[in-house]
N, C-alpha and C positions, 0 to 999 in steps of 0.2 A: 300529885300525880294520879291518884285514884280517881279524883273528880275528872281530870282531863280524859282518862280512859273511858269514863262513862259519857262524857260530853261528845267526844269525837265521833263515835258511830251514830249518835242521834243527829248531830249536825250534818254529817255526811249523807245520811238517809234523807234528811229534810231538804237539803239543797238539790239532791238528785231527783227526789219526787217532784220538786218545784219545776225542774227542767223537763221531766217526763210529762208533766201536765201540759206544758207548752207544746211539746212534740205531739202528744196525743190529740189535743184540740186542733192543732194546725192540720194534722192529717184528716181529721173529721171535717174540717172546713175546706178541704180540697188541695192542701199543699203537702206533697209527699217528700219535700226536701229533707226534713229531719229523719224520716223513715229510711230514705235511700242512703243516708250517711250513718246509719246505725245508731241513731240517738233515741229511737222509740223503744227504750228499754230501761229497766230499773237497775241493770248492771252498772255499778258506779264507775267502772274503768273508762268508758267512752265520755263520761261527763266530767271527769276530774281535770281541774286546771292546776298546774303546779304552784302557781302564785296564790290564787284566791282560795283553793281547796286545801292547801298544805301550809305554805309559808305564812299567810295572813292569820289563820287560826292559831298556829303555834306561836307566832310573834305576839299577837294580842294577849295570849295566855301568859306568856313570859313577862311582857311589859306591864300587865295588870296584876302581876304577882298571884296568878291563879284565881282571879275573881271574874274574868270575862273573856269570852272569845266569840268570834264571828267568822263567817266565810261564805263562799259561793261556788257554784259549779260553772263550767263553761256554758255560756249562753247557747241555747239551741238555735241553729240557723233556720230561718223561715223566709219564704218568699211571698209576701202579702198579695202579689199580683195573681197568685194561683187561687186565692180564696174565691169561693163562689160569689160572695158579697164582700167587697173590700172592707168597708167600714165595720160592718157587723162582725166579720171574721177577725179583724184586727182587735176589736174590743174584747171578743171572747178569748182569743189566744193570749192577749196581754194580761187579762185578769185571771187566767187559769192557774198560774203559779201562786198567786195571792190566795185564791180560794183553796188550793191544795194545802197551803201552810195553815190556814185557819181550820181546815178539816183535821189536819194532823194535831193541832193544839187541842182540839176537842177530843180526839181519839186518845191522846196521851193522858188527858184528864180522866177519861173513862177507865183506862187501864190502871191509872194511879189508884182509883177507887177499888178496882178488882183486886189488885195486889194488896191493898190495905185490908180488905175483907178476908182474903186468903191468909194473910199474916196473923190476923186476929184469931182465925179458926185453927191455924197450924203454928203454934208458938215455936216449934222446932225449926221451922223453915223461914223464920223472920230475917235471918241473915241475908240469904240470896234474894228474898222477896223485897227486902229493904233496898238492896242495890238496884233492883229493877224499878222500884218505886222512885228512887233518886234519879234514874235515867229519865223516867217520865216527867219528873219535875223540871229537869233541864229541857226536855222536849217541849213542854208547855211554854216556857220562857223563850226559847230560841224560835219557835214557830210563830209566836205572836210578833216577835221582833222582825223576823223575816217578812211577814205579811205587811206590817206597817212600813218597814223600811222600803220595800219594793213599791209602795204607793207614792213615794216621794217623786214629784214630777221633774226628775233630773235624768237625762239620758246617761247611761243605757237602761235605767231602771224601768220597770213595767209601767209605773205611773206616768212616765213621759208619753207613752202611747195613748193612754187614756186622756191625758191633758191636751194632747195635740188635737184630738177630735172636738174639743170644746172651743177651739180658737177659730177665728175667721180664716179663710184660706191663705190670705197674704201673710198674716201673723204666723200661721202654722208653718209656712215655708221658711220664714226667718228662724223660727224656733228650731226646726230640724237642721237648718244650716249651722246654727250655733251649737246644736247638740253633738256635733262631731267631737267637741272638746269636753263633753260631759264626763267621760271617764277620768280625764285628767283633773277636772274640778273635784270629782268625787274623792280621788286619792288625796288631794290637798286638804280637803275637809277632814279626812281621817288623820292626817299627819300633823295638822296645826291644832294644838290644844284648845285654842280659843273657840274653835268650832264645836267643841264638846257641848257647850251650852245650847247651841243651835240644834244639835242632834237630840239632846235631852227634851227639847220642846217638841220637835217633830215626832219623836217616838213616845210621847206621853200616852197616846191611846194604847200602846202595847203594855205599858206599866199598869194602866187602869184595867185592862183585860186580865192581866196576871193577878192583880189584887182581887178582882171579882171571882176569878176561878179559884183562888186560894180560899175565899170565903165559902165556896160551895163544897170543896173537897177536903178542906182542912181537918174535918172530923175523922178522916180515914188514914191519917198519917201514922206511919210506924215509927218506933223509937229510933232515934239517930238520923232520921231523914230530914233534910232541910227543904222546905217548900217555899 
């Protein structure tokens, strides 16, 4: 339960920041839709989805016996027709959430080091600093997973927008037509255990990034913290 209480705020902030990045870049590209709907904010309340932000994280934590959880916020509504340049705007807005999660992973790694140095200098504060460092360890893992997961070219994930622009126009139209069933397909892959192998393959870059980060910051770990 302690781990879940450390994971949940990090996960919530990470998915909210992801959607905020979409809203901010869409606004900068000329689309005020998210701004007018109150989504251009880091306040988590407008971004929370009861299913993906609450039920899925809790359910995955319970089903995995406290070893894994995942979640998402409500997708930010955008109108690409408002972008000053449709293709450029769509590429920028679609990749913004991924870039945000990569930035947060690096930021969590930097804070992990800071808390480790502070804990070494202040032995009496190692308890609370260890908890903060454990939160950052979770943040590194979750944000790498969120970044790579969203690169998968399956609607409604961000990677589907990036992939669409690589296709010839006729293929792109068919791809978007099939994409309306993407969320259903995504749910099926989560619910059918056989797809676990597929997701392990798709997410291997996240595992590699986590291992690389561990090698860089592992020397600053405090006693009792799992990196």
